[in-house]
N, C-alpha and C positions, 0 to 999 in steps of 0.2 A: 780344905782351906776355909770352909764356911765359918765365918766369924773369927778366924785366927789370923795372926800376922805372920807372913812368910817373907824371909829375906832371900834375895836372889841377885845374881850378877846382871848388869846391863853393860852397854857399850861405854859407859863412863865410870860408874861406881856400883856398889851394891845398892839395891833398892828395897823398899818395904811395900809389900802388896797386901791388900785386903779386898774383899768383895766391894767394888765401888758402888753397888746399888743398896748396900746395907748401912743405914745410919748408925747402927750399933757398932759395926765393924770399923767404920770410919772414925767414930768417936774413940774407940779403943786405940786406933792408930795415932790420933792426935794426942791422947793421954800418954802413950808410950814415948813419943818423940818430945813431949812438952811443947808442942807446936801451938802457937797462938791462933785464934780464929782469924779469918780474913786472909789466910795464906793457903789457898787451896792447892792440893797436890795434883799433878797431872794424872790422867787416866790412860792406861794402855788398852788398845783394842787390837783385834786380829783381822777383822774384816768389816765389810759394810753393815752386816747385821748387828754386830756389836756397836758400831758407831751409831747406828740408828737408835740404840737403846739409851744413849746418853746425850745426843744432840737433837735439837728440834728440826734443824735444816742445815744444809751445807751449801753456802754460797758458791757460785761458779768459780770464783777466784780461789777459794779454798780447795775445790776439787782439782784444779790445775796444780796447786802446790802439792797436794797429796800424791798426784800421779808422778810428779817430778822428784819428790824428796822422801816419800815413804816406801818402805821402812827406812827410818833415818832419824837424825838428831833435830827434828822439827816438831815442836808442840804447837798446835793450832788452837786458839781460843775461839770457839764457835758458840752459837746460841744454845743454851742448855735446855734439855728436855725437862718438862715439868715432872716433879716428883723425885728428882735427884736429892741425895743428902745435901742440905744447905751448905755444909762445910766444903763441898766440892765446887761451889760456884762463886763467881764474883762478877758483879755488874751484869748479871744475866748470862754470863758465859761460863763455859767449862773447857779446860785444857785437855786435849786428846792427842795421842801420837801412836805410831807403830814402831816398836823397837826392832832393830836389825840383829840384836844379840840372840843367838839360838836358844839359850836357856830362858830368857825373858819371853820370847815368842812362844816357846813350848809351854811355859807356865800359863800364859793367858789362853792359849788354845785348849790346854788340858782342863783348865777351870771352866771354860765354856762361856765366859762372860767378862765384861770389863773389870779391870783391877787397877788399883792405885799403883803409882810408881814414884814415890817420893824417895829421896836419898836415905840410906840406912845410917842414921846418926841422930843423936839428940839434937834438938834445935840449937843452932849456934856452933856446933862442933863440926869438924871436917867430916866429909862422907867416908864411910869405910870402903877400902879397896880390896880387902881380903876377908875370907870367911872368919878367920880368927879374930879380926877386929870387930866384926859384927857380934860375935859371941861375947867378946869382952865388954861391949857396950850394952848388950841387952840380955845376956845370960840365956836362961831357958824360957824367957817370956815370949820367944818367937820360934818359929820353925825355920830352919836354915837349909837352903839348897846351895851346897858348896859347888860352884861352877868354876873354881880356880880364881886367880887374881883378876880383878877388873883393871882396865888400862889407865884409869885416872884421867881420861879425856875430859874436855870441857862439857858441861851439861848441855842439854838441847837449847836451841834458840827458840824463844817463845814469841809468837806473833798472833795478834787479834785480827780476824778477817771480818770486815763489816759487810752488811747486806749489799752495799754499793760497790764492793770489791776493794775498798781501801784496806791496806795492810799496815798495821801499826806494830812495830817491834817493841815488845815489852821487856825482853831480855836478850841481849846478844849472847850467843853461845858457840857451839861447835860449828854451826852452819853460818857462814858469812851472811849477814842480813842483806847485803847488796844483791845476793843471788835470788832473793825473793821477788825482786821486781825486774829481773832480766827476761 
């Protein structure tokens, strides 16, 4: 996968993965999707070691949310570690999550490092739910892991967690935002 774009199923739709620590790979992903700068994709991690490679620190409130909802449909925007590709950060933060989908989890573990997990579609188009849709959209420009049909569930809920423990929901998704403060 080094430098290449890989399509894979997640708990909501097919996603596109590249090495999240490679500016060149992230640039290739943005070009492939026609994605405008300023819309950073989330990053999948498999464990604490991978998380530490992309975030500078994890506020206590974020740790509590991770323990309760990961793996699951919750993307947490945390303080970004210095040196990440600029396209992955916004306002000093980076979005991270752990996927419960077995193929997504196996991919990030097999790669051995953080990967992107943006939806498999050109910007503005609906996300692909089937391997054949991914192939129709991107042809041979990507590697495809056919893991069967994705369920078409809502995307992850995205929340920024401040150093002081404040939780700001940036996008409501599969996880009811009310559950974040229970």
